[in-house]
VMD Tcl script that draws the C-alpha trace (Angstrom):
set ca {
  {168.20 75.25 7.44}
  {168.21 77.97 10.13}
  {169.35 77.10 13.63}
  {166.64 77.23 16.36}
  {166.96 79.91 19.03}
  {168.56 78.56 22.16}
  {166.49 79.19 25.35}
  {166.90 78.18 28.97}
  {164.85 75.57 30.77}
  {163.20 78.32 32.82}
  {162.24 80.22 29.69}
  {160.75 77.08 28.15}
  {158.83 76.38 31.34}
  {157.47 79.94 31.36}
  {156.34 79.57 27.75}
  {154.52 76.32 28.56}
  {152.99 77.92 31.66}
  {151.71 80.86 29.64}
  {149.96 78.45 27.26}
  {148.39 76.48 30.11}
  {147.06 79.66 31.71}
  {144.78 80.32 28.74}
  {141.03 80.74 29.57}
  {140.11 77.23 28.38}
  {142.23 75.75 31.20}
  {141.15 78.18 33.95}
  {138.04 76.18 34.90}
  {138.05 72.49 34.11}
  {136.37 69.38 35.53}
  {138.33 66.14 35.25}
  {137.17 62.65 36.12}
  {139.66 60.06 37.38}
  {140.84 57.76 40.15}
  {142.83 59.07 43.09}
  {146.26 57.59 43.67}
  {149.31 58.45 45.77}
  {147.08 60.51 48.06}
  {148.89 62.43 50.82}
  {147.36 64.85 53.33}
  {150.43 66.91 54.32}
  {150.94 68.27 57.83}
  {150.62 71.75 56.30}
  {147.00 70.91 55.51}
  {147.51 70.73 51.76}
  {146.49 67.60 49.83}
  {148.72 66.12 47.13}
  {147.64 63.25 44.87}
  {147.50 62.01 41.30}
  {144.43 61.61 39.14}
  {144.59 58.72 36.67}
  {142.59 56.65 34.22}
  {143.53 53.64 32.05}
  {145.88 55.66 29.84}
  {147.22 58.72 31.69}
  {147.99 60.28 35.03}
  {148.26 63.90 36.15}
  {149.38 65.42 39.44}
  {146.98 67.47 41.53}
  {147.17 69.69 44.59}
  {144.35 70.99 46.79}
  {145.45 73.68 49.24}
  {144.23 73.81 52.83}
  {141.98 76.85 52.21}
  {140.06 74.76 49.67}
  {139.98 71.29 51.22}
  {138.68 72.62 54.56}
  {135.20 72.60 52.99}
  {135.26 68.93 51.95}
  {132.43 66.81 53.32}
  {134.31 63.51 52.93}
  {137.87 62.22 53.25}
  {139.40 61.38 49.85}
  {141.52 58.24 49.62}
  {143.33 56.14 47.06}
  {141.00 54.31 44.71}
  {138.16 56.83 44.88}
  {136.68 57.75 41.51}
  {136.00 61.45 41.66}
  {135.49 64.59 39.62}
  {137.86 67.41 40.46}
  {137.10 71.01 39.52}
  {139.92 73.51 39.23}
  {142.50 75.06 36.90}
  {145.55 73.79 35.05}
  {148.98 75.25 35.80}
  {152.70 74.58 35.91}
  {154.86 74.04 38.99}
  {157.95 75.75 37.66}
  {160.65 74.33 39.99}
  {159.99 70.80 38.68}
  {158.70 71.80 35.26}
  {155.54 69.75 35.90}
  {152.00 70.66 34.95}
  {149.27 69.86 37.47}
  {145.70 70.58 38.45}
  {145.08 73.15 41.17}
  {141.90 71.71 42.70}
  {139.03 73.84 44.03}
  {136.50 71.02 44.58}
  {136.51 67.23 44.82}
  {133.19 65.53 44.17}
  {132.39 61.82 44.43}
  {131.59 60.41 41.01}
  {127.78 60.27 41.28}
  {127.45 63.53 43.17}
  {130.07 65.13 40.99}
  {128.17 64.55 37.78}
  {125.01 66.02 39.32}
  {126.99 68.95 40.67}
  {128.38 69.74 37.25}
  {124.91 69.54 35.76}
  {123.65 71.80 38.56}
  {126.36 74.41 37.93}
  {125.77 74.37 34.18}
  {122.01 74.97 34.57}
  {122.62 77.59 37.25}
  {124.94 79.51 34.94}
  {122.51 79.23 32.02}
  {119.54 80.57 33.98}
  {121.65 83.29 35.59}
  {122.74 84.48 32.15}
  {119.06 84.67 31.15}
  {118.31 86.86 34.17}
  {116.04 84.42 36.02}
  {117.91 85.08 39.28}
  {117.88 88.88 38.96}
  {116.55 90.73 41.98}
  {114.55 93.19 39.86}
  {112.31 90.40 38.52}
  {111.47 88.96 41.94}
  {107.97 89.68 43.26}
  {107.41 91.09 46.72}
  {105.89 88.69 49.24}
  {102.86 90.36 50.91}
  {103.13 91.15 54.61}
  {99.74 89.68 55.47}
  {98.37 87.31 52.79}
  {94.71 86.36 52.70}
  {95.37 82.78 51.59}
  {98.50 80.67 51.27}
  {99.10 77.80 48.87}
  {101.52 75.00 49.84}
  {102.90 72.84 47.02}
  {104.37 69.67 48.48}
  {103.66 66.01 49.12}
  {100.39 65.76 51.09}
  {101.82 62.89 53.18}
  {105.29 64.26 53.93}
  {106.62 65.94 57.03}
  {107.03 69.25 55.20}
  {103.29 69.87 54.86}
  {102.72 69.10 58.55}
  {105.55 71.42 59.56}
  {104.27 74.26 57.37}
  {100.67 74.00 58.56}
  {101.78 73.68 62.18}
  {103.89 76.85 61.96}
  {101.16 78.79 60.13}
  {98.50 77.76 62.66}
  {100.79 78.71 65.52}
  {101.69 82.08 64.05}
  {98.33 83.03 62.51}
  {95.52 80.65 63.56}
  {92.91 82.16 61.24}
  {95.05 81.99 58.09}
  {93.40 80.22 55.14}
  {95.68 77.50 53.73}
  {95.36 75.42 50.56}
  {97.53 72.33 50.04}
  {98.24 71.60 46.37}
  {99.56 68.00 46.16}
  {102.70 67.35 44.13}
  {105.32 64.65 43.74}
  {108.54 66.09 45.18}
  {110.97 63.23 44.52}
  {111.88 61.00 41.60}
  {111.34 61.15 37.87}
  {107.69 62.18 38.15}
  {108.60 65.13 40.40}
  {109.41 67.89 37.89}
  {106.25 67.47 35.81}
  {104.10 67.24 38.95}
  {105.63 70.41 40.46}
  {105.22 72.31 37.18}
  {101.54 71.28 36.99}
  {100.98 72.36 40.60}
  {102.56 75.76 39.97}
  {100.46 76.30 36.87}
  {97.31 75.30 38.78}
  {98.15 77.70 41.62}
  {98.92 80.52 39.18}
  {95.47 80.26 37.60}
  {93.69 80.69 40.93}
  {92.65 84.16 41.98}
  {92.53 83.57 45.73}
  {96.19 82.87 46.56}
  {98.55 85.64 47.66}
  {101.69 83.56 48.19}
  {102.92 80.02 47.42}
  {105.24 77.89 49.55}
  {107.20 75.26 47.57}
  {108.28 72.83 50.28}
  {110.12 69.58 50.81}
  {112.07 68.14 53.73}
  {115.75 67.31 53.70}
  {117.38 64.55 51.69}
  {120.29 63.63 49.50}
  {121.14 65.55 46.37}
  {119.48 62.83 44.33}
  {116.28 63.07 46.37}
  {116.15 66.85 45.97}
  {117.10 66.76 42.29}
  {113.61 67.50 40.93}
  {114.02 71.03 42.36}
  {117.07 71.44 40.10}
  {115.02 70.79 36.99}
  {114.97 73.49 34.29}
  {111.21 73.18 33.69}
  {110.55 73.66 37.40}
  {112.79 76.73 37.45}
  {110.98 78.31 34.51}
  {107.58 77.49 36.01}
  {108.57 79.29 39.23}
  {109.76 82.31 37.25}
  {106.54 82.39 35.20}
  {104.20 82.02 38.19}
  {102.24 85.27 38.73}
  {102.07 84.63 42.49}
  {105.13 85.17 44.75}
  {106.88 81.87 45.50}
  {108.81 81.05 48.69}
  {111.20 78.13 48.30}
  {111.60 75.98 51.43}
  {113.47 72.90 50.21}
  {115.78 70.68 52.23}
  {117.96 71.78 55.12}
  {119.75 75.07 55.67}
  {122.88 73.87 53.86}
  {120.96 72.62 50.82}
  {120.71 74.91 47.80}
  {118.65 74.13 44.70}
  {117.96 75.95 41.46}
  {114.44 76.57 42.81}
  {115.99 78.60 45.66}
  {117.70 80.95 43.21}
  {114.63 81.45 40.99}
  {112.08 81.79 43.81}
  {111.04 85.24 44.97}
  {112.23 84.35 48.49}
  {114.42 81.51 49.76}
  {113.90 79.88 53.15}
  {116.38 77.38 54.63}
  {113.64 74.91 55.64}
  {109.89 74.35 55.10}
  {109.19 75.60 58.63}
  {111.20 78.77 57.98}
  {109.24 79.29 54.75}
  {105.99 79.17 56.73}
  {107.37 81.70 59.19}
  {108.29 84.03 56.33}
  {104.86 83.69 54.75}
  {102.80 84.97 57.69}
  {103.39 87.42 60.53}
  {102.93 86.35 64.13}
  {99.26 87.01 64.96}
  {99.89 87.70 68.64}
  {102.82 90.05 67.93}
  {100.72 91.76 65.29}
  {97.76 92.08 67.68}
  {100.03 93.45 70.40}
  {101.56 95.93 67.98}
  {98.11 97.04 66.80}
  {96.94 97.46 70.40}
  {100.01 99.48 71.26}
  {99.61 101.64 68.17}
  {95.92 102.07 68.96}
  {96.74 103.25 72.49}
  {99.39 105.62 71.14}
  {96.91 106.97 68.61}
  {94.23 107.50 71.26}
  {96.75 109.24 73.53}
  {98.03 111.39 70.69}
  {94.53 112.42 69.61}
  {93.56 113.10 73.23}
  {96.65 115.24 73.74}
  {95.95 117.11 70.51}
  {92.34 117.78 71.52}
  {93.45 118.95 74.96}
  {95.97 121.35 73.41}
  {93.31 122.71 71.05}
  {90.81 123.16 73.93}
  {93.41 125.09 75.92}
  {94.18 127.25 72.90}
  {90.47 128.00 72.41}
  {90.02 128.77 76.12}
  {93.01 131.10 76.05}
  {91.65 132.95 73.02}
  {88.09 133.25 74.37}
  {89.39 134.74 77.62}
  {91.27 137.52 75.88}
  {89.82 141.04 76.15}
  {89.32 141.31 72.39}
  {86.80 138.48 72.49}
  {85.19 139.49 75.79}
  {84.62 143.15 74.69}
  {84.99 143.26 70.91}
  {83.34 146.74 70.70}
  {86.43 148.28 72.31}
  {88.53 147.20 69.38}
  {85.92 148.59 66.98}
  {85.83 151.92 68.83}
  {89.60 152.19 68.78}
  {89.65 151.57 65.07}
  {86.87 154.13 64.54}
  {88.89 156.68 66.51}
  {91.90 155.86 64.44}
  {89.86 156.42 61.27}
  {88.72 159.84 62.53}
  {92.31 160.81 63.29}
  {93.42 159.74 59.84}
  {90.56 161.70 58.23}
  {91.48 164.87 60.18}
  {95.13 164.49 59.23}
  {94.16 163.97 55.63}
  {91.89 167.10 55.58}
  {94.68 169.21 57.10}
  {97.17 167.91 54.59}
  {94.83 168.62 51.68}
  {93.98 172.12 52.97}
  {97.64 172.93 53.41}
  {98.41 171.65 49.96}
  {95.61 173.75 48.43}
  {96.86 176.87 50.25}
  {100.39 176.40 48.94}
  {99.13 175.75 45.43}
  {96.88 178.85 45.55}
  {99.76 181.02 46.65}
  {101.94 179.71 43.85}
  {99.10 180.36 41.40}
  {98.68 183.94 42.58}
  {102.41 184.61 42.26}
  {102.41 183.28 38.74}
  {99.29 185.33 37.88}
  {100.94 188.51 39.17}
  {104.02 187.87 37.06}
  {101.82 187.21 34.06}
  {99.86 190.42 34.59}
  {103.03 192.47 34.90}
  {104.13 191.23 31.51}
  {100.73 191.68 29.84}
  {100.40 194.51 27.24}
  {97.04 195.41 28.77}
  {98.79 196.28 32.01}
  {101.03 198.72 30.12}
  {97.93 200.37 28.57}
  {96.44 200.89 32.01}
  {99.35 203.18 32.86}
  {98.43 205.63 30.01}
  {100.33 204.08 27.14}
  {98.77 203.20 23.77}
  {99.51 200.72 21.02}
  {99.54 202.01 17.44}
  {98.64 199.50 14.76}
  {98.05 199.50 11.07}
  {94.61 198.70 9.85}
  {95.77 195.11 9.34}
  {96.51 194.96 13.15}
  {100.27 194.89 12.69}
  {102.07 196.89 15.41}
  {103.78 200.11 14.35}
  {107.12 200.59 16.07}
  {108.74 203.01 13.62}
  {107.31 206.17 11.96}
  {108.80 204.96 8.72}
  {106.24 202.17 8.73}
  {103.38 204.62 7.84}
  {102.80 207.31 5.22}
  {101.22 210.73 5.51}
  {97.48 210.49 5.17}
  {97.43 206.77 6.10}
  {94.83 205.66 8.60}
  {96.08 203.96 11.76}
  {94.46 202.25 14.73}
  {95.33 203.46 18.23}
  {94.46 200.95 21.03}
  {93.92 202.47 24.50}
  {93.21 200.89 27.90}
  {89.53 201.36 27.16}
  {88.51 201.43 23.53}
  {90.43 202.37 20.39}
  {90.81 205.29 17.97}
  {91.11 205.40 14.22}
  {93.33 208.27 13.22}
  {94.82 209.69 10.00}
  {98.47 210.54 9.85}
  {98.94 214.18 8.85}
  {102.63 214.42 9.46}
  {105.37 211.96 10.08}
  {106.07 208.65 8.47}
  {108.69 208.36 5.79}
  {107.91 211.88 4.48}
  {108.39 213.54 7.85}
  {111.67 211.69 8.35}
  {112.81 213.00 5.03}
}
mol new
graphics top color blue
foreach p $ca { graphics top sphere $p radius 0.5 }
foreach p [lrange $ca 0 end-1] q [lrange $ca 1 end] { graphics top cylinder $p $q radius 0.2 }
display resetview
């Protein structure tokens, strides 16, 4: 049997730590009862989390526990969310806590986070799928309880901001077990109408349990499928629901949702009046500039006496014609002179010019030129060409016989 490798305590602790830092321990939620709770002067919280059979140490650093909305104490049953690690100096494993949630709220929170992650992975929160809320809708639909404060707040804000806005209240149950189905039905009803430009999904503040129907998966999918832009105005500013993430626009309160849905009529009217005045002034200035430009042009001499410009151009045409005639005449003269020179040279080289000086050209009867007496025989007839006319002669002496 081989001997095991001997390692130090530190090495063993590091090996255990490496195993506990695996991904499956990086985000865990553990339910248990708090014991040995101590809020250190440093701000960090140290405690144990136990159940009937086991106990584990936990630490929540000051940067994390500063966001707690309640004061934990021994005996509280809670759900802690965090990661598992090893405190090497003592060789102890413990939970590094990010959140502490009371038992009831904690279970809902975990359910909320799971659904949020699921829908985010499907792309229901993606910005590119969100519809643009119109600047000035023709008619607004409000899905909420018809007897709650939210509907009164929304209508009050809309009437204050845009008194002539057409509003339709679509009743829905916004709390309890019947809430999700009622909200889904209201969204489907609103989506089938052709006269709504935007929908406000509203409810006043409440506990997480009271707002839970807005964390329902069916409600989230109904919001995403609605063809009309949806503004979510649920709870208070610190409340966040799944509906807020899926909606095309999130408002912190129902009143804020109403403000986002419509522009302020009086600000809009003032802006339109100001723009109208600017437009009138701009057009007036443009017309004035154009009138001045026209007046300046009409006062110029070319418009007052247009015939002067015509006469100048006619004079210019006459000058150009005279210049052209001179240029052509000069060119013809030069060309004629060159032609005459070439003609003279041609005449001086012409055989006819030689004949005019008393010379003659002797040819055989076949018109071939005779340049040597040996080319003819005695008694042969030859043709003598003169300047004027020709002679046919018979050779009596000369030729090849005479040369002999």
